[in-house]
C-alpha positions, 0 to 999 in steps of 0.5 A: 519794077518799071520806071513808070510804076516807081513814079506812081508809087512815089506819087502815092507815098507823097500824098500820104497813101501808105497801104494799098493793093499792088493792083492800084499802081497798075490801074493808075498806069493803065489810066495814065497810058489811056489819057496820053493816047487820047491826048496824042490822038486829039493832037494829031487831029488838030495838026492835020486840021491845021495842015501840019505834017507833024504834031507840035507842042501847040497841038498837044496843049490844045488837046490837053486844054480840050480834055480839061474843058470837057472832062473836068468842070470847075465850080462857079466863083464864090461871088456868083454863089453868094449872089445866088444865095442872096436871091434865093434867101429873099424868098420867105419860107412858106408858113407851116399849115400843120400843127407843131410836131411830127406829122404821122400817117393815117392810122390804117398805115401804121403799126398801131392799127388793127392787125387782124380781123375776125369773121363772125357768122351772124346768129339767127335770132329766136324770132327769125327761126319762128318766122322761117318755120323751123323747129322751136327746139332747135332755137335758143329757149332764152333769147336776150331781150335787147342785145347790145348794139354790137351784138345785134344780128341782121336777119336779112343777111343770115349766114354771111360773115361779119368783119370785126377788127380789134385795135391793139394797145387799147386801154385796159380797165384795172 
């Protein structure tokens, strides 16, 4: 086992990681090598910019510092966060306009609304059949004198289906 892989395993063990896949050590090694190569390339660029013939520790420190500044962001100090929280908490919350409790969506968007529709063909009344001149034998001999409001038919739109919805969960009379 390479020396670097042993170092990665000892780092994992020191952090309390006992069980991991063997590929984890290889992935850490790859990340480690990529980071070192990026730092050395940046250090080489800095040394060339300074007109040096070789990379020195100052160039490497500058490259590491630039990686840390651009790769990792640190949270703002606690004092700054407390001041921001004080400023934000000075603004009162808006008063609730709705009634207490959970606001529900409209009935047509819920599961308790009608879940099916019936298409009912409107029947022709006795009077409409007489007016149209059809045979009286085909008509109903005993028409209801005043049908209930929901059962009345409209003679102007005979033959067109009427949509009727029935809500589920309605109270039943016992």
